[in-house]
C-alpha positions, 0 to 999 in steps of 0.5 A: 824242549817239548816232548810226549810222555811215553811211560810213567812209573810214578816218580820217573817219566820217559819222554820222547822229544820232538827230534825222536830222542828219549829222556828219563825225566823227573818233575820239578818240585811239586806239580799240581794241575788245577781242579784235579786231585790225582795220584799222578799229576803227569800221565802217559800221553801228556805233552810236556816241556822239559829242560836237560840237566847234567847230574854227574855223568848222567843226563836228566830231564826236568819237566816244568810245564804240562800242555793243556790236555785235549782229554784224559781218562780217569778213575778212582784210585785203587788205594785212596778212594778220595783221590783219582788216577789218570790212566792216559791223556790226549787220546783219539780213542779207547779200546776196552777188551771184554771177555765172557769168562776167564776173567768175566767182564761184567756189564757194570764194568763195561758201562762205567768205562763207557760213561767215563769215556763219554764224559771226557769226549773219548770215542770208545770201542768194545773188543770181545776177545777170546772168541776162539775159546767159546762154545756155541752158547757162549758165542750167542751171549757175545753176539747178544752183548755186541748187538746191545752195544752196537744198537746204542752206537758203539763199535764192537768187534769179536776178536781173538788176539791168540789166533789173529781173528779180526786183528786186521780190522783193529789195525784199520781202526788204529791208523793215524791215531793214539789208542788206549787199550784197557780191560781186566788183567787176563783179558788179553791186552798184552797178547793183542798188542803183540799180535798187532806188532810182534816185535814189541814182545810185551810179556804175557801170563796165563790165567790163574786157574785157582781164581780164574783171574788174570795176573798183572803183566803190564805194571805201568801204562806205556805208549808204543809207536807202531810201524802201521803209523799209530800209537798204542797205550797199553795199561795195567789190568784193572779190577774195578772202574770207579767213576769220578766227579759226576753229579747224579743229574748228569750221569744219564747224559752219558748214556746215549740211549737215555739222553735221546729219550730224556726230552720225552720225560714228564719232568726235565730234571727226571733222574729216571728212578721213581718219577712218573711218566719217565720215558726211560723207564717206559722204554725198559718195558718195551725193550728199547733200553736194556735192563743191564744198562739201566741197572748200571745207571742206578748203581752209579746214581746211588753211588754204589761201589764199582765192586758191587757185582752182578752177572754178565747181564746185570742180574744180581 
């Protein structure tokens, strides 16, 4: 039988068969996907073939094949730096929830997420959540960030998962598609999913006042079918987003505004660091390229850890 992986707990996989039935499945033997050293060989969103086996009174599915993925989104494993973790596969788009504070989403985190989405051909949308909680100055900061990323070409929406502001626009973007929701713990992913479809009743937690960070509520990535005619993949909150398997000379290609300028650089292999007559660095001086984006780029090219923190605008 063929089915889609709806939930992965690391050893068990919930698979929805083509007839709509759900099966708890395991992997047959050791699974290795060519070219991917991942902590999870099968991810939510994967299409798989499986067989049904009877073990006592229980019916268990055995996964024996993964269909080639059209795409996937990946990051460095939290505990094993040399390995990777596939967050989800076969996506039509990825939403990143951004919050100005409680918790703060830094621009280097946003940019790493966007670069990874570009690298794996996944359209990315930025949702600036909790706009109902910001004062006048904070709203101005959000509008600045949204305009910065809109100018590059990204869709940006100011939303409130709590009050429902612009949730109808999020739903419109999701129709007929499989979407992943990602962001820091506490950014409001679970609240947003519940506001899109309340019957899912995904657990939420308040922000930890001691550390002003989110508390993990989603433990495993999980796909949900929505009544509006869409699928949503809710993912665990993540602190950092380490980019994977990118050479220095290709990272600039995943910054759309850099890619447009590259042809104007003196050297066709320009890394936009110390080279003379670099069009990207010249554009920095005229504010055609944002300094926060450039600093994120330099961190990635130099291989600095994603936990290296700057403020919301990229200043140390």
